[in-house]
LUMVO-910783 format. One line per field, with one value per residue (C-alpha): residue number from 0; chain; x, y, z. Coordinates in steps of 0.02 Angstrom, whole numbers. Layout:
BEGIN
seza <- (NUM, ...)
gudren <- (A, ...)
X <- (X, ...)
Y <- (Y, ...)
Z <- (Z, ...)
# end
This chain:
BEGIN
seza <- (0, 1, 2, 3, 4, 5, 6, 7, 8, 9, 10, 11, 12, 13, 14, 15, 16, 17, 18, 19, 20, 21, 22, 23, 24, 25, 26, 27, 28, 29, 30, 31, 32, 33, 34, 35, 36, 37, 38, 39, 40, 41, 42, 43, 44, 45, 46, 47, 48, 49, 50, 51, 52, 53, 54, 55, 56, 57, 58, 59, 60, 61, 62, 63, 64, 65, 66, 67, 68, 69, 70, 71, 72, 73, 74, 75, 76, 77, 78, 79, 80, 81, 82, 83, 84, 85, 86, 87, 88, 89, 90, 91, 92, 93, 94, 95, 96, 97, 98, 99, 100, 101, 102, 103, 104, 105, 106, 107, 108, 109, 110, 111, 112, 113, 114, 115, 116, 117, 118, 119, 120, 121, 122, 123, 124, 125, 126, 127, 128, 129, 130, 131, 132, 133, 134, 135, 136, 137, 138, 139, 140, 141, 142, 143, 144, 145, 146, 147, 148, 149, 150, 151, 152, 153, 154, 155, 156, 157, 158, 159, 160, 161, 162, 163, 164, 165, 166, 167, 168, 169, 170, 171, 172, 173, 174, 175, 176, 177, 178, 179, 180, 181, 182, 183, 184, 185, 186, 187, 188, 189, 190, 191, 192, 193, 194, 195, 196, 197, 198, 199, 200, 201, 202, 203, 204, 205, 206, 207, 208, 209, 210, 211, 212, 213, 214, 215, 216, 217, 218, 219, 220, 221, 222, 223, 224, 225, 226, 227, 228, 229, 230, 231, 232, 233, 234, 235, 236, 237, 238, 239, 240, 241, 242, 243, 244, 245, 246, 247, 248, 249, 250, 251, 252, 253, 254, 255, 256, 257, 258, 259, 260, 261, 262, 263, 264, 265, 266, 267, 268, 269, 270, 271, 272, 273, 274, 275, 276, 277, 278, 279, 280, 281, 282, 283, 284, 285, 286, 287, 288, 289, 290, 291, 292, 293, 294, 295, 296, 297, 298, 299, 300, 301, 302, 303, 304, 305, 306, 307, 308, 309, 310, 311, 312, 313, 314, 315, 316, 317, 318, 319, 320, 321, 322, 323, 324, 325, 326, 327, 328, 329, 330, 331, 332, 333, 334, 335, 336, 337, 338, 339, 340, 341, 342, 343, 344, 345, 346, 347, 348, 349, 350, 351, 352, 353, 354, 355, 356, 357, 358, 359, 360, 361, 362, 363, 364, 365, 366, 367, 368, 369, 370, 371, 372, 373, 374, 375, 376, 377, 378, 379, 380, 381, 382, 383, 384, 385, 386, 387, 388, 389, 390, 391, 392, 393, 394, 395, 396, 397, 398, 399, 400, 401, 402, 403, 404, 405, 406, 407, 408, 409, 410, 411, 412, 413, 414, 415, 416, 417, 418, 419, 420, 421, 422, 423, 424, 425, 426, 427, 428, 429, 430, 431, 432, 433, 434, 435, 436, 437, 438, 439, 440, 441, 442, 443, 444, 445, 446, 447, 448, 449, 450, 451, 452, 453, 454, 455, 456, 457, 458, 459, 460, 461, 462, 463, 464, 465, 466, 467, 468, 469, 470, 471, 472, 473, 474, 475, 476, 477, 478, 479, 480, 481, 482, 483, 484, 485, 486, 487, 488, 489, 490, 491, 492, 493, 494, 495, 496, 497, 498, 499, 500, 501, 502, 503, 504, 505, 506, 507, 508, 509, 510, 511, 512, 513, 514, 515, 516, 517, 518, 519, 520, 521, 522, 523, 524, 525, 526, 527, 528, 529, 530, 531, 532, 533, 534, 535, 536, 537, 538, 539, 540, 541, 542, 543, 544, 545, 546, 547, 548, 549, 550)
gudren <- (A, A, A, A, A, A, A, A, A, A, A, A, A, A, A, A, A, A, A, A, A, A, A, A, A, A, A, A, A, A, A, A, A, A, A, A, A, A, A, A, A, A, A, A, A, A, A, A, A, A, A, A, A, A, A, A, A, A, A, A, A, A, A, A, A, A, A, A, A, A, A, A, A, A, A, A, A, A, A, A, A, A, A, A, A, A, A, A, A, A, A, A, A, A, A, A, A, A, A, A, A, A, A, A, A, A, A, A, A, A, A, A, A, A, A, A, A, A, A, A, A, A, A, A, A, A, A, A, A, A, A, A, A, A, A, A, A, A, A, A, A, A, A, A, A, A, A, A, A, A, A, A, A, A, A, A, A, A, A, A, A, A, A, A, A, A, A, A, A, A, A, A, A, A, A, A, A, A, A, A, A, A, A, A, A, A, A, A, A, A, A, A, A, A, A, A, A, A, A, A, A, A, A, A, A, A, A, A, A, A, A, A, A, A, A, A, A, A, A, A, A, A, A, A, A, A, A, A, A, A, A, A, A, A, A, A, A, A, A, A, A, A, A, A, A, A, A, A, A, A, A, A, A, A, A, A, A, A, A, A, A, A, A, A, A, A, A, A, A, A, A, A, A, A, A, A, A, A, A, A, A, A, A, A, A, A, A, A, A, A, A, A, A, A, A, A, A, A, A, A, A, A, A, A, A, A, A, A, A, A, A, A, A, A, A, A, A, A, A, A, A, A, A, A, A, A, A, A, A, A, A, A, A, A, A, A, A, A, A, A, A, A, A, A, A, A, A, A, A, A, A, A, A, A, A, A, A, A, A, A, A, A, A, A, A, A, A, A, A, A, A, A, A, A, A, A, A, A, A, A, A, A, A, A, A, A, A, A, A, A, A, A, A, A, A, A, A, A, A, A, A, A, A, A, A, A, A, A, A, A, A, A, A, A, A, A, A, A, A, A, A, A, A, A, A, A, A, A, A, A, A, A, A, A, A, A, A, A, A, A, A, A, A, A, A, A, A, A, A, A, A, A, A, A, A, A, A, A, A, A, A, A, A, A, A, A, A, A, A, A, A, A, A, A, A, A, A, A, A, A, A, A, A, A, A, A, A, A, A, A, A, A, A, A, A, A, A, A, A, A, A, A, A, A, A, A, A, A, A, A, A, A, A, A, A, A, A, A, A, A, A, A, A, A, A, A, A, A, A, A, A, A, A, A, A, A, A, A, A, A, A, A, A, A, A, A, A, A, A, A, A)
X <- (4136, 4299, 4393, 4583, 4643, 4821, 4915, 4809, 4898, 5047, 5054, 5035, 5157, 5273, 5249, 5262, 5423, 5482, 5422, 5515, 5672, 5661, 5603, 5749, 5874, 5802, 5825, 5995, 6022, 6058, 5902, 5883, 5752, 5667, 5668, 5606, 5452, 5401, 5402, 5314, 5185, 5120, 5127, 4999, 5108, 5130, 5220, 5105, 5091, 5146, 5175, 5187, 4979, 4956, 4780, 4739, 4642, 4465, 4408, 4236, 4210, 4185, 4265, 4221, 4229, 4398, 4456, 4380, 4452, 4639, 4599, 4545, 4700, 4808, 4729, 4768, 4943, 5017, 4917, 4813, 4680, 4568, 4540, 4470, 4354, 4382, 4272, 4374, 4298, 4483, 4558, 4675, 4794, 4858, 4998, 5092, 5289, 5382, 5487, 5329, 5209, 5288, 5241, 5069, 5069, 5115, 4965, 4856, 4901, 4856, 4679, 4680, 4701, 4855, 4879, 4926, 4912, 4810, 4927, 5046, 5006, 4951, 4756, 4693, 4557, 4414, 4285, 4082, 3898, 3890, 3733, 3798, 3706, 3572, 3493, 3315, 3358, 3500, 3540, 3676, 3821, 3963, 4095, 4100, 4157, 4250, 4373, 4424, 4466, 4587, 4659, 4699, 4763, 4847, 5048, 5009, 5166, 5132, 5011, 5108, 5175, 5053, 5042, 4956, 4833, 4670, 4518, 4382, 4188, 4074, 3892, 3770, 3615, 3494, 3528, 3708, 3798, 3979, 3996, 4044, 4043, 4183, 4307, 4446, 4311, 4138, 4065, 3874, 3795, 3655, 3551, 3560, 3436, 3400, 3397, 3573, 3693, 3824, 3915, 3892, 4055, 4119, 4294, 4402, 4275, 4376, 4396, 4537, 4600, 4508, 4341, 4261, 4121, 4155, 4096, 4020, 4150, 4017, 3850, 3855, 4012, 3983, 4024, 4160, 4234, 4251, 4452, 4509, 4407, 4461, 4645, 4642, 4600, 4752, 4851, 4794, 4802, 4988, 5054, 4997, 4946, 5073, 5237, 5284, 5171, 5061, 4940, 4896, 4932, 4747, 4659, 4522, 4643, 4702, 4527, 4477, 4628, 4604, 4422, 4311, 4282, 4469, 4517, 4370, 4429, 4604, 4543, 4432, 4565, 4675, 4540, 4522, 4695, 4670, 4486, 4491, 4665, 4663, 4566, 4428, 4338, 4232, 4090, 4215, 4314, 4177, 4085, 4260, 4268, 4084, 4104, 4264, 4132, 4069, 3881, 3754, 3621, 3454, 3328, 3173, 3071, 2921, 2955, 2914, 2738, 2793, 2899, 2752, 2702, 2875, 2887, 2723, 2761, 2941, 2978, 3162, 3189, 3070, 3161, 3326, 3235, 3186, 3338, 3478, 3397, 3370, 3275, 3345, 3308, 3271, 3105, 3135, 3307, 3351, 3520, 3571, 3698, 3815, 3821, 4023, 3950, 3926, 3952, 4127, 4198, 4302, 4173, 4251, 4330, 4299, 4384, 4478, 4348, 4203, 4287, 4297, 4108, 4051, 4157, 4058, 3881, 3942, 3940, 3770, 3675, 3755, 3836, 3985, 3981, 4036, 4047, 4119, 4016, 4081, 3988, 4109, 3996, 3974, 3844, 3771, 3702, 3624, 3514, 3370, 3223, 3170, 3347, 3332, 3271, 3434, 3558, 3470, 3510, 3681, 3714, 3658, 3774, 3912, 3848, 3852, 3663, 3634, 3484, 3572, 3608, 3576, 3534, 3643, 3739, 3815, 3929, 4099, 4249, 4443, 4563, 4616, 4760, 4765, 4843, 4857, 5044, 4938, 4785, 4788, 4657, 4561, 4404, 4356, 4314, 4212, 4126, 4099, 4036, 3926, 3821, 3796, 3717, 3584, 3602, 3429, 3352, 3171, 3279, 3388, 3255, 3163, 3297, 3297, 3452, 3575, 3754, 3892, 4074, 4221, 4398, 4542, 4633, 4620, 4633, 4469, 4476, 4323, 4228, 4180, 4155, 3985, 3909, 3745, 3843, 4039, 4158, 4339, 4483, 4615, 4755, 4746, 4891, 4935, 4722, 4593, 4457, 4336, 4253, 4077, 4021, 3817, 3737, 3848, 3764, 3869, 3726, 3609, 3593, 3807, 3850, 3981, 3955, 3983, 4085, 3950, 4066, 4190, 4288, 4228, 4335, 4332, 4258, 4099, 4094, 3969, 3838, 3867, 3811, 3659, 3600, 3590, 3502, 3380, 3351, 3326, 3196, 3123, 3096, 3064, 2906, 2808, 2912, 3060, 3238, 3375, 3463, 3288, 3247, 3423, 3412, 3232, 3266, 3459, 3606, 3549, 3460, 3584, 3723, 3623, 3600, 3786, 3861, 3744, 3848, 4014, 4101)
Y <- (-3277, -3217, -3068, -3092, -2937, -2863, -2961, -3131, -3106, -3063, -3202, -3327, -3249, -3261, -3444, -3472, -3392, -3486, -3658, -3636, -3594, -3754, -3853, -3779, -3844, -4006, -4038, -4009, -4121, -3970, -4029, -4196, -4297, -4305, -4107, -4071, -4214, -4089, -3941, -4004, -4078, -3913, -3861, -4011, -4091, -4280, -4434, -4542, -4710, -4629, -4462, -4303, -4260, -4087, -4048, -3868, -3798, -3733, -3678, -3713, -3754, -3600, -3543, -3408, -3433, -3352, -3484, -3625, -3568, -3557, -3753, -3801, -3706, -3791, -3951, -3927, -3860, -3960, -4114, -4240, -4134, -4170, -4151, -4243, -4169, -4229, -4261, -4125, -4001, -3980, -4022, -4140, -4154, -4316, -4309, -4114, -4132, -4107, -3955, -3880, -3875, -3691, -3634, -3706, -3630, -3444, -3473, -3504, -3363, -3254, -3297, -3324, -3488, -3585, -3773, -3728, -3858, -3958, -4107, -4131, -4150, -3966, -3890, -3948, -3862, -3816, -3888, -3837, -3860, -3835, -3760, -3627, -3446, -3520, -3661, -3625, -3716, -3607, -3542, -3430, -3441, -3545, -3489, -3337, -3451, -3562, -3413, -3342, -3529, -3513, -3368, -3414, -3588, -3527, -3563, -3554, -3562, -3687, -3798, -3848, -3980, -4080, -4269, -4298, -4203, -4111, -4076, -3968, -3943, -3815, -3845, -3698, -3789, -3914, -4035, -4108, -4107, -4108, -4260, -4169, -4305, -4388, -4241, -4197, -4062, -4026, -3862, -3840, -3698, -3691, -3574, -3535, -3531, -3359, -3368, -3321, -3404, -3527, -3681, -3862, -3929, -4093, -4192, -4335, -4403, -4464, -4625, -4708, -4885, -4826, -4757, -4635, -4536, -4381, -4343, -4186, -4093, -3920, -3931, -3739, -3622, -3422, -3383, -3238, -3405, -3507, -3471, -3459, -3642, -3727, -3662, -3742, -3899, -3927, -3846, -4010, -4124, -4057, -4071, -4252, -4325, -4462, -4435, -4624, -4724, -4648, -4753, -4693, -4510, -4446, -4331, -4456, -4607, -4464, -4425, -4621, -4668, -4524, -4520, -4357, -4301, -4304, -4221, -4080, -4038, -4006, -3918, -3833, -3782, -3710, -3617, -3518, -3467, -3381, -3348, -3166, -3142, -3068, -3227, -3172, -3122, -2941, -2876, -2789, -2920, -3046, -2887, -2862, -3043, -3047, -2873, -2958, -3092, -3037, -3022, -3049, -2932, -3038, -3000, -2975, -3138, -3221, -3421, -3463, -3556, -3625, -3748, -3859, -3856, -3876, -4044, -4106, -4072, -4136, -4285, -4300, -4106, -4166, -4298, -4195, -4054, -4154, -4256, -4114, -3958, -3894, -3764, -3586, -3464, -3344, -3325, -3369, -3455, -3638, -3733, -3841, -4007, -4054, -4230, -4302, -4464, -4508, -4695, -4713, -4578, -4569, -4505, -4345, -4318, -4166, -4136, -3968, -3930, -3963, -3829, -3698, -3727, -3735, -3580, -3499, -3568, -3482, -3325, -3353, -3429, -3423, -3258, -3317, -3438, -3631, -3737, -3922, -4041, -4185, -4311, -4231, -4157, -3966, -3839, -3686, -3598, -3451, -3499, -3420, -3546, -3457, -3512, -3697, -3772, -3692, -3710, -3915, -3919, -3850, -3989, -4109, -4064, -4074, -4244, -4144, -4172, -4375, -4358, -4468, -4339, -4445, -4598, -4776, -4709, -4556, -4651, -4588, -4648, -4628, -4639, -4799, -4916, -4847, -4694, -4697, -4783, -4808, -4901, -5101, -5115, -5004, -4915, -4819, -4974, -5074, -4887, -4905, -5101, -5060, -4898, -4989, -5095, -4971, -4879, -4883, -4723, -4811, -4950, -4817, -4712, -4887, -4921, -4723, -4642, -4773, -4700, -4807, -4763, -4846, -4844, -4922, -4953, -4913, -4720, -4734, -4588, -4638, -4631, -4824, -4824, -4690, -4776, -4859, -4977, -4995, -5046, -5080, -5149, -5273, -5367, -5557, -5633, -5492, -5508, -5378, -5416, -5301, -5293, -5253, -5152, -5094, -4967, -4822, -4656, -4470, -4343, -4318, -4499, -4519, -4698, -4827, -4963, -5142, -5281, -5414, -5536, -5596, -5503, -5536, -5555, -5424, -5536, -5536, -5372, -5298, -5446, -5437, -5246, -5293, -5434, -5302, -5198, -5343, -5387, -5220, -5211, -5361, -5327, -5124, -5069, -4920, -4780, -4829, -4808, -4939, -4879, -4901, -5069, -5128, -5043, -5129, -5313, -5330, -5377, -5557, -5567, -5479, -5601, -5740, -5677, -5592, -5763, -5879, -5949, -5830, -5942)
Z <- (-1344, -1239, -1356, -1303, -1223, -1256, -1120, -1191, -1343, -1288, -1185, -1313, -1444, -1340, -1289, -1481, -1482, -1329, -1408, -1575, -1489, -1396, -1525, -1612, -1495, -1476, -1688, -1688, -1540, -1391, -1290, -1215, -1242, -1075, -1065, -1230, -1197, -1058, -1145, -1311, -1178, -1119, -1279, -1326, -1434, -1409, -1499, -1579, -1642, -1822, -1814, -1685, -1654, -1573, -1484, -1506, -1359, -1385, -1214, -1147, -1328, -1431, -1591, -1712, -1904, -1937, -1811, -1893, -2074, -1980, -1915, -2094, -2160, -2038, -2100, -2276, -2270, -2120, -2090, -2193, -2227, -2068, -1905, -1749, -1609, -1445, -1290, -1227, -1334, -1421, -1608, -1643, -1770, -1807, -1936, -1933, -1946, -1788, -1867, -1928, -1765, -1707, -1856, -1837, -1654, -1733, -1857, -1711, -1610, -1772, -1738, -1532, -1515, -1451, -1371, -1213, -1077, -1195, -1104, -982, -776, -781, -773, -958, -1057, -959, -1028, -1021, -1073, -1280, -1234, -1124, -1155, -1237, -1151, -1094, -940, -896, -721, -779, -932, -866, -973, -881, -746, -865, -933, -752, -734, -886, -857, -678, -697, -883, -851, -660, -572, -432, -535, -701, -622, -553, -500, -638, -781, -708, -771, -723, -810, -769, -813, -790, -824, -731, -864, -853, -1046, -988, -867, -743, -627, -688, -684, -561, -513, -571, -540, -543, -551, -418, -318, -134, 2, -38, -235, -254, -380, -317, -354, -302, -297, -321, -334, -361, -526, -649, -779, -846, -734, -598, -623, -494, -491, -392, -244, -145, -55, -55, -44, -91, -141, -184, -338, -275, -184, -339, -392, -184, -169, -327, -284, -101, -182, -294, -166, -67, -204, -261, -84, -53, -212, -255, -367, -340, -459, -625, -594, -413, -441, -490, -350, -346, -272, -159, -121, -98, 21, 131, 116, 69, 239, 287, 124, 146, 323, 242, 77, 229, 321, 158, 100, 263, 221, 53, 48, 64, -21, -218, -281, -195, -363, -336, -459, -558, -602, -654, -745, -825, -914, -936, -1060, -1147, -1218, -1381, -1350, -1499, -1542, -1570, -1695, -1611, -1660, -1654, -1660, -1844, -1851, -2035, -1958, -1924, -2106, -2160, -2062, -2131, -2324, -2298, -2195, -2206, -2141, -2019, -1955, -1941, -1872, -1713, -1707, -1731, -1679, -1487, -1406, -1366, -1255, -1378, -1484, -1655, -1648, -1623, -1591, -1731, -1738, -1859, -1836, -1856, -1872, -2044, -2112, -2167, -2062, -1896, -1750, -1723, -1887, -2006, -2174, -2211, -2358, -2221, -2086, -2218, -2261, -2094, -2070, -2224, -2139, -1970, -2037, -2138, -2005, -1838, -1818, -1837, -1698, -1703, -1573, -1523, -1418, -1264, -1399, -1535, -1644, -1689, -1650, -1723, -1598, -1649, -1791, -1847, -1882, -2050, -2096, -2042, -2220, -2314, -2184, -2186, -2381, -2337, -2225, -2320, -2440, -2340, -2260, -2088, -2075, -2027, -1909, -1790, -1631, -1482, -1560, -1549, -1706, -1611, -1550, -1452, -1496, -1487, -1610, -1546, -1640, -1791, -1714, -1524, -1441, -1285, -1378, -1362, -1509, -1641, -1592, -1762, -1876, -1721, -1712, -1901, -1883, -1767, -1865, -2017, -1904, -1874, -2041, -2070, -1991, -1940, -1843, -1761, -1703, -1639, -1518, -1465, -1371, -1327, -1273, -1355, -1304, -1362, -1285, -1372, -1187, -1016, -1014, -1087, -1178, -1256, -1091, -1097, -931, -934, -1104, -1086, -1171, -1150, -1259, -1209, -1309, -1246, -1309, -1323, -1404, -1522, -1558, -1529, -1419, -1308, -1166, -1131, -999, -982, -856, -878, -884, -900, -852, -702, -652, -695, -651, -714, -813, -758, -845, -931, -953, -1043, -1188, -1358, -1521, -1633, -1775, -1658, -1557, -1688, -1659, -1473, -1472, -1590, -1480, -1346, -1419, -1466, -1308, -1243, -1395, -1322, -1145, -1139, -1084, -1174, -1186, -1097, -1145, -1143, -976, -892, -967, -902, -731, -704, -757, -731, -851, -840, -1001, -1103, -1046, -1093, -1271, -1294, -1238, -1317, -1459, -1450, -1319)
# end
């Protein structure tokens, strides 16, 4: 991962000192509520239903063991003993007392962490492929470009007060594992006609009240022009984006209003003015960032031939190996997913004890590195194959080895009404109800890969629009109901789900999801997954089963 320079450290420490003074003045009644709101948002601090919520940045989803131990310490000392992993690969603390937040930020700064720009109308934490740098299908490590974007965007004087929040995702692989098509800007590494590396640039994607799949604004952008082209996009958006209506302020609204061709023309014209400015990336600057990343001294290993025998002797290990590990670009290594989706646990939550233990496991088995994922799980990405069995045993004791990665039980879920002041309905208990129905592994594996996403409100923090099965919580006369969408997808075949029919009461939503799955199992062809079956037979069979007796 990237190592802070002296400038980075100084910037973060100064930011902590500034916010400490701002918070002290606010608590003393010397700073207006609305003024303080803008300051706290740009330091990751929200006011939620029961308490403040602090969102800690995990740039491109990578942290080290010392940072994980610090997060555990904060959870134990300042919160209620746990934290939450978000779909933007960040950590959230749901219960920190307001007066302690400057102390928390100071503690984070000690291990090169911060909460800068994790909220507010600015450029948020840049997300990336959780398998960056280790994926066999990777064209180039996207984290280098994420870091360049982070350095350029942090406290950017022109883009700190945009019309609305702004999210960027970067992927360097053939497979999109970060939902890049539903971001304000999606950057996909591609090869040009001569084999040179560059970016396919998408703009105007996003979810929320108006879900939109991003449109291609440039088929190929040379790497050295990354910052200047993104800067040009932000300039056009900052100039023309609406500020009179919060629901029409995102860049997707602007792109749809004037059309992608007109938007492209304006961006290209702006780009011509700045393309050859100091924003142009030369090889020296790119290499400087690349060199600032901690490189791993991989051992020269062969693939472990004993794995097949171990799987044959131990079916439980074999199941975990199949579901929760992935190929690594280096022979003799494996990528391991840690499931944060155990029964009775809010999806994405992790306790302080588990965090401390994961830090120890990272030191012992993964060269001290940990990653967060878009799907609200964790990854140890540098595991030697000969260490898989003891790692699995340790994870099993920690309740982090549930072999459900990519299954119907690997549910993406926002905190919902239990915590969020914006939510209309709960989401955590609905996720648990659904998970219980498919808790038997044989049943979950028979169902195969189905992405279920749950959001407690139209802000779509659970990305329900791109779930194969999406659930949106709505309030009907003070009661929780759920709108069902089918057909969403967040990968290369990105699609927005369509509403199945009338919303379903909370008491019946688990059964409704179960009926959807049973309909799929009845109609699927051999080897066909859920989304392919849905696209082949249409939604009518699912609609008939769901609403047969619920209305």
